[in-house]
C-alpha positions in Angstrom: -12.4 -16.5 -16.8 -13.8 -15.9 -13.3 -13.2 -12.4 -12.2 -11.7 -11.6 -8.8 -14.6 -10.5 -6.5 -13.8 -7.6 -4.2 -16.4 -6.9 -1.4 -16.3 -3.7 0.6 -18.0 -3.6 4.0 -20.5 -0.9 4.8 -21.6 -0.1 8.3 -23.6 2.6 10.1 -21.4 5.7 10.6 -19.4 4.7 7.6 -16.0 6.3 7.0 -16.8 8.1 3.7 -13.3 8.8 2.5 -12.0 5.3 3.1 -15.1 3.7 1.5 -14.7 6.0 -1.5 -11.1 4.9 -2.0 -12.2 1.3 -2.3 -15.0 2.2 -4.7 -12.7 4.3 -6.9 -10.1 1.5 -7.2 -12.3 -1.5 -7.7 -15.8 -0.4 -8.8 -14.9 1.5 -12.0 -14.6 -0.3 -15.3 -11.2 0.1 -16.7 -11.3 -1.4 -20.3 -8.3 0.6 -21.4 -6.0 -1.6 -19.2 -6.7 -4.7 -21.3 -7.0 -7.0 -18.2 -10.1 -8.6 -16.6 -10.8 -6.0 -14.0 -12.4 -6.9 -10.6 -16.0 -7.6 -9.9 -17.2 -5.4 -7.0 -19.9 -5.5 -4.4 -20.8 -3.7 -1.3 -22.2 -5.6 1.7 -23.9 -4.0 4.7 -22.6 -5.7 7.9 -25.9 -5.0 9.7 -29.6 -4.3 8.6 -30.9 -0.8 8.7 -29.8 2.5 7.2 -26.1 3.0 6.5 -25.3 6.6 7.4 -21.9 7.9 6.3 -19.8 10.9 7.4 -20.9 14.1 5.8 -24.6 13.4 6.0 -24.6 10.8 3.3 -26.7 7.6 3.3 -25.4 4.6 1.5 -27.8 2.0 0.1 -26.2 -1.4 0.6 -28.0 -4.7 1.0 -27.5 -6.8 4.1 -26.3 -9.9 2.4 -23.6 -11.5 4.6 -23.7 -14.6 2.4 -21.8 -12.6 -0.2 -18.8 -12.6 2.1 -18.6 -16.3 1.6 -18.0 -15.7 -2.1 -15.5 -12.9 -1.9 -11.9 -13.3 -3.0 -10.9 -10.0 -1.3 -12.8 -8.3 1.6 -11.9 -4.7 2.4 -12.8 -3.0 5.7 -12.8 0.7 5.0 -12.2 1.9 8.6 -14.5 1.2 11.5 -17.0 3.5 13.2 -15.2 3.5 16.6 -11.9 1.9 17.5 -13.4 1.3 21.0 -16.6 -0.3 19.8 -16.4 -4.1 19.3 -17.7 -5.2 15.9 -20.9 -7.4 15.8 -20.3 -11.1 16.6 -21.8 -12.0 13.2 -19.2 -9.9 11.4 -16.3 -11.3 13.4 -17.4 -14.8 12.6 -17.8 -14.0 8.9 -14.3 -12.5 8.8 -12.8 -15.5 10.6 -14.6 -17.9 8.2 -13.4 -15.9 5.2 -9.8 -16.1 6.5 -10.1 -19.9 7.1 -11.2 -20.5 3.5 -8.3 -18.4 2.1 -9.9 -15.1 1.2 -7.7 -12.0 1.2 -8.5 -9.6 4.0 -7.6 -5.9 4.0 -8.3 -3.0 6.3 -7.9 0.8 6.1 -7.1 2.8 9.2 -9.3 1.7 12.2 -10.7 -1.2 10.2 -7.8 -3.1 11.6 -9.7 -3.5 14.9 -12.3 -5.6 13.1 -9.5 -8.0 11.9 -8.0 -8.0 15.3 -11.3 -8.9 16.9 -11.5 -11.8 14.5 -8.1 -13.1 15.6 -6.7 -13.2 12.1 -3.8 -10.9 13.0 -2.4 -12.9 15.9 1.3 -13.4 15.4 1.3 -11.2 12.3 2.6 -7.7 11.6 0.0 -5.0 11.1 -0.4 -1.2 11.1 -3.1 1.4 11.5 -3.4 5.2 11.8 -0.6 6.5 14.0 -3.2 7.8 16.5 -4.3 4.2 17.1 -1.1 2.2 17.0 -0.5 2.3 20.8 -4.1 1.3 21.5 -3.9 -1.6 19.0 -0.7 -2.8 20.6 -2.0 -2.6 24.2 -5.4 -4.2 23.4 -3.9 -7.0 21.2 -0.4 -7.9 22.4 -0.3 -10.9 20.0 -0.2 -8.5 17.0 3.2 -7.2 15.9 2.3 -3.5 15.4 4.4 -1.6 12.9 3.7 2.0 13.8 5.7 3.6 11.0 4.5 1.6 8.0 2.0 3.0 5.4 0.8 -0.6 4.9 1.8 -4.1 5.9 1.4 -7.0 3.6 1.3 -10.4 5.4 0.2 -12.2 2.3 -3.4 -13.1 3.1 -3.9 -10.1 5.4 -3.0 -6.6 4.5 -3.5 -3.6 6.7 -2.9 0.1 6.1 -2.4 3.3 8.1 -4.8 6.1 8.2 -7.1 7.4 5.4 -4.9 8.2 2.3 -2.6 5.3 3.1 -5.5 3.2 2.1 -4.8 4.3 -1.5 -1.2 3.1 -1.2 -2.4 -0.3 0.0 -5.1 -0.6 -2.7 -2.6 0.3 -5.4 -0.3 -2.3 -3.9 -3.0 -4.9 -4.3 -3.4 -3.9 -7.9 0.4 -4.3 -8.4 0.3 -7.7 -6.7 -2.5 -8.9 -8.9 -1.5 -7.3 -12.3 2.1 -6.0 -12.0 3.7 -2.6 -11.7 2.8 -1.4 -15.2 -1.0 -1.8 -14.6 -0.5 -0.4 -11.1 1.2 2.7 -12.5 -1.5 3.2 -15.1 -4.2 3.1 -12.4 -2.2 5.5 -10.3 -1.9 7.9 -13.2 -5.7 7.9 -13.5 -6.0 8.7 -9.8 -3.3 11.4 -10.2 -1.3 10.0 -7.4 2.2 8.5 -7.0 2.3 4.8 -7.9 4.2 4.1 -4.7 5.1 6.4 -1.8 8.3 5.5 0.0 8.8 5.9 3.7 6.4 5.5 6.5 4.0 7.4 8.7 6.9 9.2 10.4 7.1 11.6 7.5 3.5 12.8 8.2 4.0 13.5 11.9 4.4 17.2 12.7 8.0 18.2 12.1 9.3 21.7 11.2 11.3 21.9 8.0 12.6 25.1 6.5 10.9 25.9 3.2 14.2 26.3 1.4 15.3 22.9 2.6 12.1 21.3 1.3 12.7 22.8 -2.1 16.3 21.6 -2.3 15.4 18.1 -1.2 12.5 17.9 -3.7 14.8 19.1 -6.6 17.4 16.5 -5.6 14.9 13.7 -5.5 13.6 14.7 -9.0 17.2 14.7 -10.3 18.1 11.4 -8.8 15.0 9.8 -10.3 16.1 11.2 -13.7 19.6 9.9 -13.3 19.5 6.6 -11.4 22.4 5.0 -13.3 24.9 7.5 -12.1 27.1 6.7 -9.1 25.6 8.4 -6.1 26.9 8.7 -2.6 25.7 10.6 0.4 28.5 13.1 -0.2 27.7 13.6 -3.9 24.0 14.0 -3.1 24.7 16.4 -0.3 26.9 18.5 -2.6 24.3 18.7 -5.3 21.6 19.7 -2.7 24.0 22.3 -1.2 23.6 20.7 2.2 26.0 19.0 4.6 25.8 15.2 4.6 24.4 15.2 8.1 21.6 17.7 7.1 20.9 15.6 4.0 20.4 12.5 6.0 18.2 14.2 8.5 16.0 15.8 5.8 15.6 12.4 4.0 14.7 10.7 7.3 12.1 13.4 8.1 10.7 13.5 4.6 10.6 9.8 3.7 11.3 7.8 6.9 14.6 6.4 5.5 18.1 7.5 4.8 19.2 8.9 1.4 20.9 5.7 0.2 18.0 3.5 1.2 15.5 5.8 -0.5 17.6 5.6 -3.7 17.7 1.8 -3.5 13.9 1.8 -3.3 13.7 4.0 -6.4 16.1 1.8 -8.3 14.2 -1.3 -7.5 11.0 0.4 -8.7 12.7 1.3 -12.0 14.0 -2.3 -12.3 10.5 -3.6 -12.0 9.4 -1.3 -14.9 12.3 -2.5 -17.0 11.6 -6.2 -16.2 8.0 -5.8 -17.3 8.5 -3.7 -20.5 12.0 -4.1 -21.8 13.3 -7.3 -23.4 16.9 -6.7 -22.3 19.4 -8.9 -20.4 19.4 -8.7 -16.7 22.9 -7.1 -16.7 21.4 -4.2 -18.7 18.5 -3.9 -16.3 21.1 -3.6 -13.4 23.1 -1.0 -15.3 20.1 1.2 -16.2 18.6 1.0 -12.7 22.0 2.0 -11.2 22.9 -1.2 -9.4 26.1 -1.8 -11.5 26.0 -5.6 -11.3 23.5 -8.4 -11.5 24.5 -9.5 -8.0 23.7 -6.2 -6.5 20.3 -6.0 -8.4 19.4 -9.5 -7.2 20.3 -8.8 -3.6 18.3 -5.6 -3.3 15.4 -6.8 -5.5 14.9 -9.9 -3.4 15.2 -7.8 -0.2 12.5 -5.3 -1.2 10.3 -7.3 -3.6 10.5 -10.7 -1.9 11.2 -12.4 -5.2 14.0 -12.6 -7.7 14.2 -10.4 -10.8 13.8 -13.4 -13.1 10.7 -14.7 -11.3 9.2 -11.2 -11.4 9.8 -10.9 -15.1 8.2 -14.3 -15.7 5.2 -13.3 -13.8 4.6 -9.8 -15.1 6.4 -9.2 -18.4 3.9 -8.5 -21.1 1.0 -9.1 -18.7 -1.8 -7.5 -20.8 
């Protein structure tokens, strides 16, 4: 079986953290997962030494022909959002897009995709510091300033730095399902999926006690998804007013309390569909939706597929 080839781009003044995230996700062998893991290569986008942040030098061959073989190309940032990428790189990215390769960017790497024209008419995101610049420079791109990552199918973009991990784990979930994605996240010691958007990371004062009460409430809701929850009952448990609860959820996650809970319930439903051979009505009950109709509605809205189709694709995918 041909493995999926992931190619990470390396360039002078390389963004070390973003590059390291890609290496960690795709370069390590993971035999314990029981799936054919990715092949991984690093390609220098230009000849000469590749210096990286922190005084590191990366040895990578200038082999642009490898880009023509890649199934997925990841651009781990770009050295300067105001510096145009080399024409040869732009042409290679455009050619990869035209032949159907999957293209991904972390943080300022979106400017390389934008220069290649592969984001025209599509949604995209980048670090919140760059979203206005991206929108002004490329008005044909639908910039999503609050998203941690945006999946447009063939082209996936992420916000700054650590949001790249969210996007890369999303790719693993897309390729292998939520169970494998969760196992990889466990090895990375990170959350399998962070809800909300970049808004939660912008500077906002929040009282320490309120942070603690909200965190305890979230943990309790995750442990009791099947119970009937309303804004009023959640506020009462957190010892807050409903208005304060909604404000704290919005500031912490970028969404309201009920919407956050629905996202958590869909995530649980995915796990059940992959691992539990139970009827759909029981999946709906355990995840807290109450009915198959409600499960189907929210599942399709957030996962862009039906529960049945998801189960057929990922159940028992070892």
